[in-house]
PyMOL CGO cylinders between C-alpha atoms (Angstrom):
from pymol import cmd
from pymol.cgo import CYLINDER

trace = [
    CYLINDER, 132.62, 153.57, 141.99, 131.80, 149.87, 142.45, 0.3, 1, 1, 1, 1, 1, 1,
    CYLINDER, 131.80, 149.87, 142.45, 128.90, 150.81, 144.71, 0.3, 1, 1, 1, 1, 1, 1,
    CYLINDER, 128.90, 150.81, 144.71, 127.33, 152.91, 141.90, 0.3, 1, 1, 1, 1, 1, 1,
    CYLINDER, 127.33, 152.91, 141.90, 127.75, 150.04, 139.43, 0.3, 1, 1, 1, 1, 1, 1,
    CYLINDER, 127.75, 150.04, 139.43, 126.06, 147.64, 141.86, 0.3, 1, 1, 1, 1, 1, 1,
    CYLINDER, 126.06, 147.64, 141.86, 123.14, 150.03, 142.36, 0.3, 1, 1, 1, 1, 1, 1,
    CYLINDER, 123.14, 150.03, 142.36, 122.75, 150.51, 138.59, 0.3, 1, 1, 1, 1, 1, 1,
    CYLINDER, 122.75, 150.51, 138.59, 122.90, 146.75, 137.98, 0.3, 1, 1, 1, 1, 1, 1,
    CYLINDER, 122.90, 146.75, 137.98, 120.33, 146.04, 140.73, 0.3, 1, 1, 1, 1, 1, 1,
    CYLINDER, 120.33, 146.04, 140.73, 118.03, 148.71, 139.30, 0.3, 1, 1, 1, 1, 1, 1,
    CYLINDER, 118.03, 148.71, 139.30, 118.29, 147.22, 135.81, 0.3, 1, 1, 1, 1, 1, 1,
    CYLINDER, 118.29, 147.22, 135.81, 117.61, 143.71, 137.17, 0.3, 1, 1, 1, 1, 1, 1,
    CYLINDER, 117.61, 143.71, 137.17, 114.63, 145.02, 139.15, 0.3, 1, 1, 1, 1, 1, 1,
    CYLINDER, 114.63, 145.02, 139.15, 113.06, 146.67, 136.08, 0.3, 1, 1, 1, 1, 1, 1,
    CYLINDER, 113.06, 146.67, 136.08, 113.78, 143.58, 133.98, 0.3, 1, 1, 1, 1, 1, 1,
    CYLINDER, 113.78, 143.58, 133.98, 111.94, 141.38, 136.52, 0.3, 1, 1, 1, 1, 1, 1,
    CYLINDER, 111.94, 141.38, 136.52, 108.92, 143.71, 136.53, 0.3, 1, 1, 1, 1, 1, 1,
    CYLINDER, 108.92, 143.71, 136.53, 108.87, 143.74, 132.73, 0.3, 1, 1, 1, 1, 1, 1,
    CYLINDER, 108.87, 143.74, 132.73, 109.21, 139.93, 132.57, 0.3, 1, 1, 1, 1, 1, 1,
    CYLINDER, 109.21, 139.93, 132.57, 106.39, 139.47, 135.09, 0.3, 1, 1, 1, 1, 1, 1,
    CYLINDER, 106.39, 139.47, 135.09, 103.99, 141.76, 133.21, 0.3, 1, 1, 1, 1, 1, 1,
    CYLINDER, 103.99, 141.76, 133.21, 104.71, 140.16, 129.83, 0.3, 1, 1, 1, 1, 1, 1,
    CYLINDER, 104.71, 140.16, 129.83, 104.90, 136.44, 130.69, 0.3, 1, 1, 1, 1, 1, 1,
    CYLINDER, 104.90, 136.44, 130.69, 103.49, 135.73, 134.13, 0.3, 1, 1, 1, 1, 1, 1,
    CYLINDER, 103.49, 135.73, 134.13, 100.60, 138.10, 134.75, 0.3, 1, 1, 1, 1, 1, 1,
    CYLINDER, 100.60, 138.10, 134.75, 97.26, 136.47, 133.96, 0.3, 1, 1, 1, 1, 1, 1,
    CYLINDER, 97.26, 136.47, 133.96, 94.87, 138.69, 132.06, 0.3, 1, 1, 1, 1, 1, 1,
    CYLINDER, 94.87, 138.69, 132.06, 91.15, 138.67, 132.78, 0.3, 1, 1, 1, 1, 1, 1,
    CYLINDER, 91.15, 138.67, 132.78, 88.87, 138.16, 129.81, 0.3, 1, 1, 1, 1, 1, 1,
    CYLINDER, 88.87, 138.16, 129.81, 87.49, 141.58, 129.04, 0.3, 1, 1, 1, 1, 1, 1,
    CYLINDER, 87.49, 141.58, 129.04, 85.08, 142.11, 126.21, 0.3, 1, 1, 1, 1, 1, 1,
    CYLINDER, 85.08, 142.11, 126.21, 86.39, 144.97, 124.15, 0.3, 1, 1, 1, 1, 1, 1,
    CYLINDER, 86.39, 144.97, 124.15, 84.89, 146.58, 121.14, 0.3, 1, 1, 1, 1, 1, 1,
    CYLINDER, 84.89, 146.58, 121.14, 87.62, 147.83, 118.87, 0.3, 1, 1, 1, 1, 1, 1,
    CYLINDER, 87.62, 147.83, 118.87, 85.21, 149.60, 116.58, 0.3, 1, 1, 1, 1, 1, 1,
    CYLINDER, 85.21, 149.60, 116.58, 81.80, 150.52, 117.96, 0.3, 1, 1, 1, 1, 1, 1,
    CYLINDER, 81.80, 150.52, 117.96, 80.62, 151.72, 114.57, 0.3, 1, 1, 1, 1, 1, 1,
    CYLINDER, 80.62, 151.72, 114.57, 79.25, 149.22, 112.10, 0.3, 1, 1, 1, 1, 1, 1,
    CYLINDER, 79.25, 149.22, 112.10, 81.25, 148.56, 108.97, 0.3, 1, 1, 1, 1, 1, 1,
    CYLINDER, 81.25, 148.56, 108.97, 79.14, 149.27, 105.92, 0.3, 1, 1, 1, 1, 1, 1,
    CYLINDER, 79.14, 149.27, 105.92, 80.05, 147.28, 102.85, 0.3, 1, 1, 1, 1, 1, 1,
    CYLINDER, 80.05, 147.28, 102.85, 77.31, 148.98, 100.86, 0.3, 1, 1, 1, 1, 1, 1,
    CYLINDER, 77.31, 148.98, 100.86, 75.21, 151.63, 102.50, 0.3, 1, 1, 1, 1, 1, 1,
    CYLINDER, 75.21, 151.63, 102.50, 71.54, 152.00, 101.60, 0.3, 1, 1, 1, 1, 1, 1,
    CYLINDER, 71.54, 152.00, 101.60, 69.52, 153.51, 104.42, 0.3, 1, 1, 1, 1, 1, 1,
    CYLINDER, 69.52, 153.51, 104.42, 65.75, 153.82, 103.95, 0.3, 1, 1, 1, 1, 1, 1,
    CYLINDER, 65.75, 153.82, 103.95, 63.37, 153.98, 106.90, 0.3, 1, 1, 1, 1, 1, 1,
    CYLINDER, 63.37, 153.98, 106.90, 65.98, 152.49, 109.28, 0.3, 1, 1, 1, 1, 1, 1,
    CYLINDER, 65.98, 152.49, 109.28, 66.73, 149.66, 106.83, 0.3, 1, 1, 1, 1, 1, 1,
    CYLINDER, 66.73, 149.66, 106.83, 70.35, 148.86, 106.06, 0.3, 1, 1, 1, 1, 1, 1,
    CYLINDER, 70.35, 148.86, 106.06, 71.52, 146.45, 103.37, 0.3, 1, 1, 1, 1, 1, 1,
    CYLINDER, 71.52, 146.45, 103.37, 74.67, 144.35, 103.82, 0.3, 1, 1, 1, 1, 1, 1,
    CYLINDER, 74.67, 144.35, 103.82, 75.48, 145.31, 107.42, 0.3, 1, 1, 1, 1, 1, 1,
    CYLINDER, 75.48, 145.31, 107.42, 78.58, 143.92, 109.19, 0.3, 1, 1, 1, 1, 1, 1,
    CYLINDER, 78.58, 143.92, 109.19, 79.53, 144.21, 112.86, 0.3, 1, 1, 1, 1, 1, 1,
    CYLINDER, 79.53, 144.21, 112.86, 83.02, 143.14, 113.95, 0.3, 1, 1, 1, 1, 1, 1,
    CYLINDER, 83.02, 143.14, 113.95, 83.75, 142.78, 117.67, 0.3, 1, 1, 1, 1, 1, 1,
    CYLINDER, 83.75, 142.78, 117.67, 87.12, 142.08, 119.30, 0.3, 1, 1, 1, 1, 1, 1,
    CYLINDER, 87.12, 142.08, 119.30, 86.41, 139.92, 122.37, 0.3, 1, 1, 1, 1, 1, 1,
    CYLINDER, 86.41, 139.92, 122.37, 89.98, 140.02, 123.68, 0.3, 1, 1, 1, 1, 1, 1,
    CYLINDER, 89.98, 140.02, 123.68, 92.62, 137.28, 123.85, 0.3, 1, 1, 1, 1, 1, 1,
    CYLINDER, 92.62, 137.28, 123.85, 92.55, 136.77, 120.04, 0.3, 1, 1, 1, 1, 1, 1,
    CYLINDER, 92.55, 136.77, 120.04, 88.78, 136.05, 120.07, 0.3, 1, 1, 1, 1, 1, 1,
    CYLINDER, 88.78, 136.05, 120.07, 86.63, 137.78, 117.47, 0.3, 1, 1, 1, 1, 1, 1,
    CYLINDER, 86.63, 137.78, 117.47, 82.93, 137.88, 116.56, 0.3, 1, 1, 1, 1, 1, 1,
    CYLINDER, 82.93, 137.88, 116.56, 81.77, 139.01, 113.13, 0.3, 1, 1, 1, 1, 1, 1,
    CYLINDER, 81.77, 139.01, 113.13, 78.09, 139.10, 112.14, 0.3, 1, 1, 1, 1, 1, 1,
    CYLINDER, 78.09, 139.10, 112.14, 76.69, 139.99, 108.70, 0.3, 1, 1, 1, 1, 1, 1,
    CYLINDER, 76.69, 139.99, 108.70, 73.18, 140.41, 107.39, 0.3, 1, 1, 1, 1, 1, 1,
    CYLINDER, 73.18, 140.41, 107.39, 71.70, 141.03, 103.98, 0.3, 1, 1, 1, 1, 1, 1,
    CYLINDER, 71.70, 141.03, 103.98, 68.99, 143.32, 105.44, 0.3, 1, 1, 1, 1, 1, 1,
    CYLINDER, 68.99, 143.32, 105.44, 68.81, 144.94, 108.88, 0.3, 1, 1, 1, 1, 1, 1,
    CYLINDER, 68.81, 144.94, 108.88, 66.48, 147.26, 110.75, 0.3, 1, 1, 1, 1, 1, 1,
    CYLINDER, 66.48, 147.26, 110.75, 67.69, 149.24, 113.75, 0.3, 1, 1, 1, 1, 1, 1,
    CYLINDER, 67.69, 149.24, 113.75, 65.23, 149.64, 116.62, 0.3, 1, 1, 1, 1, 1, 1,
    CYLINDER, 65.23, 149.64, 116.62, 65.56, 151.02, 120.15, 0.3, 1, 1, 1, 1, 1, 1,
    CYLINDER, 65.56, 151.02, 120.15, 64.25, 149.64, 123.44, 0.3, 1, 1, 1, 1, 1, 1,
    CYLINDER, 64.25, 149.64, 123.44, 62.83, 151.90, 126.14, 0.3, 1, 1, 1, 1, 1, 1,
    CYLINDER, 62.83, 151.90, 126.14, 66.28, 152.16, 127.76, 0.3, 1, 1, 1, 1, 1, 1,
    CYLINDER, 66.28, 152.16, 127.76, 67.78, 153.33, 124.41, 0.3, 1, 1, 1, 1, 1, 1,
    CYLINDER, 67.78, 153.33, 124.41, 69.47, 149.97, 123.83, 0.3, 1, 1, 1, 1, 1, 1,
    CYLINDER, 69.47, 149.97, 123.83, 70.08, 149.53, 120.12, 0.3, 1, 1, 1, 1, 1, 1,
    CYLINDER, 70.08, 149.53, 120.12, 68.64, 146.27, 118.77, 0.3, 1, 1, 1, 1, 1, 1,
    CYLINDER, 68.64, 146.27, 118.77, 69.39, 145.28, 115.19, 0.3, 1, 1, 1, 1, 1, 1,
    CYLINDER, 69.39, 145.28, 115.19, 66.81, 142.97, 113.62, 0.3, 1, 1, 1, 1, 1, 1,
    CYLINDER, 66.81, 142.97, 113.62, 68.63, 141.05, 110.89, 0.3, 1, 1, 1, 1, 1, 1,
    CYLINDER, 68.63, 141.05, 110.89, 67.64, 138.87, 107.93, 0.3, 1, 1, 1, 1, 1, 1,
    CYLINDER, 67.64, 138.87, 107.93, 69.89, 136.55, 105.93, 0.3, 1, 1, 1, 1, 1, 1,
    CYLINDER, 69.89, 136.55, 105.93, 72.41, 136.25, 108.76, 0.3, 1, 1, 1, 1, 1, 1,
    CYLINDER, 72.41, 136.25, 108.76, 75.89, 134.74, 108.83, 0.3, 1, 1, 1, 1, 1, 1,
    CYLINDER, 75.89, 134.74, 108.83, 78.29, 134.98, 111.76, 0.3, 1, 1, 1, 1, 1, 1,
    CYLINDER, 78.29, 134.98, 111.76, 81.77, 133.77, 112.63, 0.3, 1, 1, 1, 1, 1, 1,
    CYLINDER, 81.77, 133.77, 112.63, 83.30, 133.33, 116.07, 0.3, 1, 1, 1, 1, 1, 1,
    CYLINDER, 83.30, 133.33, 116.07, 87.07, 132.91, 116.08, 0.3, 1, 1, 1, 1, 1, 1,
    CYLINDER, 87.07, 132.91, 116.08, 88.45, 131.32, 119.23, 0.3, 1, 1, 1, 1, 1, 1,
    CYLINDER, 88.45, 131.32, 119.23, 91.92, 131.95, 120.64, 0.3, 1, 1, 1, 1, 1, 1,
    CYLINDER, 91.92, 131.95, 120.64, 93.32, 129.25, 118.30, 0.3, 1, 1, 1, 1, 1, 1,
    CYLINDER, 93.32, 129.25, 118.30, 91.66, 131.00, 115.33, 0.3, 1, 1, 1, 1, 1, 1,
    CYLINDER, 91.66, 131.00, 115.33, 89.36, 128.02, 114.70, 0.3, 1, 1, 1, 1, 1, 1,
    CYLINDER, 89.36, 128.02, 114.70, 86.10, 129.37, 113.26, 0.3, 1, 1, 1, 1, 1, 1,
    CYLINDER, 86.10, 129.37, 113.26, 82.59, 128.58, 114.41, 0.3, 1, 1, 1, 1, 1, 1,
    CYLINDER, 82.59, 128.58, 114.41, 80.30, 129.40, 111.50, 0.3, 1, 1, 1, 1, 1, 1,
    CYLINDER, 80.30, 129.40, 111.50, 76.64, 130.28, 112.18, 0.3, 1, 1, 1, 1, 1, 1,
    CYLINDER, 76.64, 130.28, 112.18, 73.87, 130.99, 109.68, 0.3, 1, 1, 1, 1, 1, 1,
    CYLINDER, 73.87, 130.99, 109.68, 70.17, 131.70, 110.19, 0.3, 1, 1, 1, 1, 1, 1,
    CYLINDER, 70.17, 131.70, 110.19, 67.22, 133.33, 108.49, 0.3, 1, 1, 1, 1, 1, 1,
    CYLINDER, 67.22, 133.33, 108.49, 66.72, 135.90, 111.30, 0.3, 1, 1, 1, 1, 1, 1,
    CYLINDER, 66.72, 135.90, 111.30, 68.64, 137.34, 114.25, 0.3, 1, 1, 1, 1, 1, 1,
    CYLINDER, 68.64, 137.34, 114.25, 68.34, 140.01, 116.93, 0.3, 1, 1, 1, 1, 1, 1,
    CYLINDER, 68.34, 140.01, 116.93, 71.70, 141.64, 117.71, 0.3, 1, 1, 1, 1, 1, 1,
    CYLINDER, 71.70, 141.64, 117.71, 72.06, 143.72, 120.90, 0.3, 1, 1, 1, 1, 1, 1,
    CYLINDER, 72.06, 143.72, 120.90, 74.65, 146.40, 120.18, 0.3, 1, 1, 1, 1, 1, 1,
    CYLINDER, 74.65, 146.40, 120.18, 75.23, 147.14, 123.89, 0.3, 1, 1, 1, 1, 1, 1,
    CYLINDER, 75.23, 147.14, 123.89, 76.53, 143.67, 124.85, 0.3, 1, 1, 1, 1, 1, 1,
    CYLINDER, 76.53, 143.67, 124.85, 76.87, 141.88, 121.44, 0.3, 1, 1, 1, 1, 1, 1,
    CYLINDER, 76.87, 141.88, 121.44, 74.36, 139.23, 122.51, 0.3, 1, 1, 1, 1, 1, 1,
    CYLINDER, 74.36, 139.23, 122.51, 72.57, 137.65, 119.58, 0.3, 1, 1, 1, 1, 1, 1,
    CYLINDER, 72.57, 137.65, 119.58, 69.42, 135.59, 119.29, 0.3, 1, 1, 1, 1, 1, 1,
    CYLINDER, 69.42, 135.59, 119.29, 69.52, 133.57, 116.05, 0.3, 1, 1, 1, 1, 1, 1,
    CYLINDER, 69.52, 133.57, 116.05, 66.12, 132.32, 114.83, 0.3, 1, 1, 1, 1, 1, 1,
    CYLINDER, 66.12, 132.32, 114.83, 64.74, 130.10, 112.08, 0.3, 1, 1, 1, 1, 1, 1,
    CYLINDER, 64.74, 130.10, 112.08, 66.95, 127.58, 110.25, 0.3, 1, 1, 1, 1, 1, 1,
    CYLINDER, 66.95, 127.58, 110.25, 69.95, 128.02, 112.54, 0.3, 1, 1, 1, 1, 1, 1,
    CYLINDER, 69.95, 128.02, 112.54, 73.02, 126.12, 111.30, 0.3, 1, 1, 1, 1, 1, 1,
    CYLINDER, 73.02, 126.12, 111.30, 76.27, 125.86, 113.28, 0.3, 1, 1, 1, 1, 1, 1,
    CYLINDER, 76.27, 125.86, 113.28, 79.46, 124.39, 111.81, 0.3, 1, 1, 1, 1, 1, 1,
    CYLINDER, 79.46, 124.39, 111.81, 82.56, 123.79, 113.89, 0.3, 1, 1, 1, 1, 1, 1,
    CYLINDER, 82.56, 123.79, 113.89, 85.31, 121.69, 112.38, 0.3, 1, 1, 1, 1, 1, 1,
    CYLINDER, 85.31, 121.69, 112.38, 83.50, 118.48, 111.37, 0.3, 1, 1, 1, 1, 1, 1,
    CYLINDER, 83.50, 118.48, 111.37, 80.56, 119.01, 113.76, 0.3, 1, 1, 1, 1, 1, 1,
    CYLINDER, 80.56, 119.01, 113.76, 77.21, 120.32, 112.50, 0.3, 1, 1, 1, 1, 1, 1,
    CYLINDER, 77.21, 120.32, 112.50, 74.26, 121.46, 114.60, 0.3, 1, 1, 1, 1, 1, 1,
    CYLINDER, 74.26, 121.46, 114.60, 70.88, 122.65, 113.36, 0.3, 1, 1, 1, 1, 1, 1,
    CYLINDER, 70.88, 122.65, 113.36, 68.02, 124.11, 115.38, 0.3, 1, 1, 1, 1, 1, 1,
    CYLINDER, 68.02, 124.11, 115.38, 65.32, 126.75, 115.32, 0.3, 1, 1, 1, 1, 1, 1,
    CYLINDER, 65.32, 126.75, 115.32, 66.96, 129.05, 117.90, 0.3, 1, 1, 1, 1, 1, 1,
    CYLINDER, 66.96, 129.05, 117.90, 70.34, 129.87, 119.39, 0.3, 1, 1, 1, 1, 1, 1,
    CYLINDER, 70.34, 129.87, 119.39, 71.09, 132.46, 122.09, 0.3, 1, 1, 1, 1, 1, 1,
    CYLINDER, 71.09, 132.46, 122.09, 74.67, 133.78, 122.16, 0.3, 1, 1, 1, 1, 1, 1,
    CYLINDER, 74.67, 133.78, 122.16, 75.46, 135.60, 125.42, 0.3, 1, 1, 1, 1, 1, 1,
    CYLINDER, 75.46, 135.60, 125.42, 78.99, 137.01, 125.68, 0.3, 1, 1, 1, 1, 1, 1,
    CYLINDER, 78.99, 137.01, 125.68, 78.32, 138.77, 128.99, 0.3, 1, 1, 1, 1, 1, 1,
    CYLINDER, 78.32, 138.77, 128.99, 77.57, 135.49, 130.79, 0.3, 1, 1, 1, 1, 1, 1,
    CYLINDER, 77.57, 135.49, 130.79, 79.83, 133.48, 128.44, 0.3, 1, 1, 1, 1, 1, 1,
    CYLINDER, 79.83, 133.48, 128.44, 76.98, 131.14, 127.59, 0.3, 1, 1, 1, 1, 1, 1,
    CYLINDER, 76.98, 131.14, 127.59, 75.46, 129.62, 124.44, 0.3, 1, 1, 1, 1, 1, 1,
    CYLINDER, 75.46, 129.62, 124.44, 72.01, 128.02, 124.40, 0.3, 1, 1, 1, 1, 1, 1,
    CYLINDER, 72.01, 128.02, 124.40, 70.91, 126.06, 121.32, 0.3, 1, 1, 1, 1, 1, 1,
    CYLINDER, 70.91, 126.06, 121.32, 67.27, 125.00, 121.49, 0.3, 1, 1, 1, 1, 1, 1,
    CYLINDER, 67.27, 125.00, 121.49, 64.03, 124.10, 119.72, 0.3, 1, 1, 1, 1, 1, 1,
    CYLINDER, 64.03, 124.10, 119.72, 64.43, 120.92, 117.63, 0.3, 1, 1, 1, 1, 1, 1,
    CYLINDER, 64.43, 120.92, 117.63, 68.18, 120.47, 117.93, 0.3, 1, 1, 1, 1, 1, 1,
    CYLINDER, 68.18, 120.47, 117.93, 69.95, 118.00, 115.65, 0.3, 1, 1, 1, 1, 1, 1,
    CYLINDER, 69.95, 118.00, 115.65, 73.67, 117.24, 115.97, 0.3, 1, 1, 1, 1, 1, 1,
    CYLINDER, 73.67, 117.24, 115.97, 75.67, 115.44, 113.27, 0.3, 1, 1, 1, 1, 1, 1,
    CYLINDER, 75.67, 115.44, 113.27, 79.30, 114.59, 113.93, 0.3, 1, 1, 1, 1, 1, 1,
    CYLINDER, 79.30, 114.59, 113.93, 81.99, 112.03, 113.18, 0.3, 1, 1, 1, 1, 1, 1,
    CYLINDER, 81.99, 112.03, 113.18, 80.63, 109.52, 115.72, 0.3, 1, 1, 1, 1, 1, 1,
    CYLINDER, 80.63, 109.52, 115.72, 76.94, 109.82, 114.87, 0.3, 1, 1, 1, 1, 1, 1,
    CYLINDER, 76.94, 109.82, 114.87, 73.79, 111.87, 115.27, 0.3, 1, 1, 1, 1, 1, 1,
    CYLINDER, 73.79, 111.87, 115.27, 71.89, 113.21, 118.25, 0.3, 1, 1, 1, 1, 1, 1,
    CYLINDER, 71.89, 113.21, 118.25, 68.39, 114.67, 118.63, 0.3, 1, 1, 1, 1, 1, 1,
    CYLINDER, 68.39, 114.67, 118.63, 67.48, 116.79, 121.66, 0.3, 1, 1, 1, 1, 1, 1,
    CYLINDER, 67.48, 116.79, 121.66, 65.55, 119.89, 122.71, 0.3, 1, 1, 1, 1, 1, 1,
    CYLINDER, 65.55, 119.89, 122.71, 68.43, 121.83, 124.27, 0.3, 1, 1, 1, 1, 1, 1,
    CYLINDER, 68.43, 121.83, 124.27, 72.20, 122.18, 124.27, 0.3, 1, 1, 1, 1, 1, 1,
    CYLINDER, 72.20, 122.18, 124.27, 73.79, 124.52, 126.83, 0.3, 1, 1, 1, 1, 1, 1,
    CYLINDER, 73.79, 124.52, 126.83, 77.45, 125.46, 126.44, 0.3, 1, 1, 1, 1, 1, 1,
    CYLINDER, 77.45, 125.46, 126.44, 79.43, 127.19, 129.19, 0.3, 1, 1, 1, 1, 1, 1,
    CYLINDER, 79.43, 127.19, 129.19, 82.18, 128.98, 127.25, 0.3, 1, 1, 1, 1, 1, 1,
    CYLINDER, 82.18, 128.98, 127.25, 84.48, 129.51, 130.25, 0.3, 1, 1, 1, 1, 1, 1,
    CYLINDER, 84.48, 129.51, 130.25, 84.45, 125.91, 131.49, 0.3, 1, 1, 1, 1, 1, 1,
    CYLINDER, 84.45, 125.91, 131.49, 83.90, 124.21, 128.11, 0.3, 1, 1, 1, 1, 1, 1,
    CYLINDER, 83.90, 124.21, 128.11, 81.00, 122.28, 129.65, 0.3, 1, 1, 1, 1, 1, 1,
    CYLINDER, 81.00, 122.28, 129.65, 78.20, 121.06, 127.41, 0.3, 1, 1, 1, 1, 1, 1,
    CYLINDER, 78.20, 121.06, 127.41, 74.81, 119.83, 128.61, 0.3, 1, 1, 1, 1, 1, 1,
    CYLINDER, 74.81, 119.83, 128.61, 72.21, 118.05, 126.44, 0.3, 1, 1, 1, 1, 1, 1,
    CYLINDER, 72.21, 118.05, 126.44, 68.67, 117.73, 127.76, 0.3, 1, 1, 1, 1, 1, 1,
    CYLINDER, 68.67, 117.73, 127.76, 64.99, 117.52, 126.86, 0.3, 1, 1, 1, 1, 1, 1,
    CYLINDER, 64.99, 117.52, 126.86, 62.27, 119.98, 127.89, 0.3, 1, 1, 1, 1, 1, 1,
    CYLINDER, 62.27, 119.98, 127.89, 60.49, 117.38, 130.02, 0.3, 1, 1, 1, 1, 1, 1,
    CYLINDER, 60.49, 117.38, 130.02, 61.52, 114.23, 131.85, 0.3, 1, 1, 1, 1, 1, 1,
    CYLINDER, 61.52, 114.23, 131.85, 59.30, 111.88, 129.83, 0.3, 1, 1, 1, 1, 1, 1,
    CYLINDER, 59.30, 111.88, 129.83, 61.42, 112.17, 126.65, 0.3, 1, 1, 1, 1, 1, 1,
    CYLINDER, 61.42, 112.17, 126.65, 65.02, 111.12, 126.22, 0.3, 1, 1, 1, 1, 1, 1,
    CYLINDER, 65.02, 111.12, 126.22, 67.88, 112.49, 124.17, 0.3, 1, 1, 1, 1, 1, 1,
    CYLINDER, 67.88, 112.49, 124.17, 68.15, 110.25, 121.10, 0.3, 1, 1, 1, 1, 1, 1,
    CYLINDER, 68.15, 110.25, 121.10, 71.65, 109.17, 120.00, 0.3, 1, 1, 1, 1, 1, 1,
    CYLINDER, 71.65, 109.17, 120.00, 72.43, 107.24, 116.79, 0.3, 1, 1, 1, 1, 1, 1,
    CYLINDER, 72.43, 107.24, 116.79, 76.01, 106.01, 116.52, 0.3, 1, 1, 1, 1, 1, 1,
    CYLINDER, 76.01, 106.01, 116.52, 77.75, 105.46, 113.18, 0.3, 1, 1, 1, 1, 1, 1,
    CYLINDER, 77.75, 105.46, 113.18, 78.76, 101.90, 112.51, 0.3, 1, 1, 1, 1, 1, 1,
]
cmd.load_cgo(trace, "trace")
């Protein structure tokens, strides 16, 4: 009888350890997931591939989310049947794992529905906490976990202002690089007094 109790107790402990490992110790790889592959229509008006008030919501895993809205969109297809959404009057929000929003607005954007990559164009504005960045273009690449902000970049933050041609952000490593298009110009930094 005591042998059966020992076997039952060891089995329970074994399953508890497996359960504990899977819940608390196993590291999960970042996998981009799309919870809903269909766009959410707030108001649907389709005429010649034009859609008013289009919203895409993408779950990026690990409590990260990407939501992009446009006042007017046109759906086009590349030769490989990739769906590209040309957007006007664009606003987007990226929520990181701490649920801190990065707000992006622009006049135009090209959204790739196959990989959620987005090219924001014309009057791009990025707000993150008390940091503000403006530029003419911003490329958001979730596949390579990379953000490139370029073409007349201006940064305004609590410590001052900066003017550059390019800002590259590696999302995985949280590395940021500021640089000019050629070596004859320098990044300009103005510190607050």
